N, C-alpha and C positions, 0 to 999 in steps of 0.2 A: 465263181466258187460254188461248189455243191456241198451241202451238208444234209444231215438228217432227212431221210426219205427222198433223197434225190432232188430236193428243191433248190433252185438257184437262190443265192443270197447276194444282194447287190447293195453296196454302201452308197448312200446318197451324198456323202461327203468324205473326204480323206482325213486322216489323222492331222496332216499339215493344215488343212482347212479349219479343223476344230481348234488347233493351237492358234492359228492366225486370228480366229474370232476374238480370242482374248488379247492377243498381241496387238490387235488393231486399236484397242483402247489406249488412249494416251496414258503415260506413266502417272500423271497427275490424277487421272480418274481411277486407275488401279489402286493407287495408294489411298485415295479418299474412300473408296468402297471397302478396302481392307480395314481401315481405321473405323469406319462406320460399323462393320460387322463385329469387330473386336469390342467396340463400345457397347454394342447391343447383344453381346454373346449370351448372357443369361436369358434375356427375353426371347431370343431366337430358340434356344434350347427348350425353353418351357412351352413354346408354341407348337412343337412338332406333333403333339397329339391332335390338335385341331386340324393341322394339315393332313395327317393320316385319315382322320374322320372324313374330311372333304374328299380326299382321294377315293376312299372306300365307297362313299356315296356317289361317286362319279360326277361330282359337282365342280365342273371346270370354272364356273364363275367364282365360286368360293375359293378355289385354289388361286385364281388370278388376284382376287382381293387380298388373300392371305399374303401372297408374294408382294403385292403393291404396298401393303401396310408395313411389312417387315423392311422394305427398302426405304420407306418414308423416313425423313429426318430433317426436314426443313429445306429452305431455299438453297443452302450451300451444297446439299447432296443431290438435288434434283437434276442438274445438268449431267452429272456423272451417271445417275440411274438411267437417264434417257440414252446416253451413249452405250451403256451396258446392254439395255434392251435392244437397241438398234443393231449392235454388233452380234450379240449372242442369241438373239431371238428372231427379230424381224428379217434381217438379211439372210439368215440361215433358212428361215421359212420360205423365202423367195427361191433360194437355191433348191431346197427340198422339192417344192412344187414343180419347178422347171425340170428337174431331173426325174421326177416321178411320172410326169405326163407320158413320155414314150413307153414307160413300163406299163402304165395303165392301159394305153392303147393296144398293147399286146394281149391284155386280158390275164385273168388269174393272178393278179398281183395282190399281195398283202403287204401293208406298210405299217410300221410301228414307230411312234414318236413319244417323247416326253410330253406330259400333260399340257404344259404351257404352250407347246407348239401347235396344239389343237384348238386353242381358245381364241375367240374374237375375230374381228374383220381382217386381221392381219395373220391369222392362223392358217396352217396348211389347208385344212378343209375349205375355208372361205376362199382362199386363193384359187384352189382348184375349181370351186363352184363358179367363180367369176370367169373362168376360162371354159365354161360350158360342161363341166363334169357334174354328174349327179352324185352327191355325197350323202350317204346314209349312215347315221351312227347306229352301230349294232351292239355296243356294250356301254 
């Protein structure tokens, strides 16, 4: 697909894969996470200013900590959070890195991700670096 200025746009996952990432979570986990979000609704709403500030400061570690702390809720929610992160973050990061490599090898590639896909040893940049790519943060 070509858009704006004749640049190719390539999706690193399909809509069906995005939906599957959520559907891969057991119903028990989906319900537990929804109940947790509902029970913490006010706290979540009140904390968005801190998330915005971390984002504007380009502080990926702070964004990760913010997300981790919002998901926290005791031993009963932890296994559901782990499944959520595995399905919606880590496995997708793997897919993104694998699909991005041939594009990077062609040169002239620009890739954009949500902030949490960039963070930590399981983030897309770290996965690419372990595969021998030089990754430089420019923003």
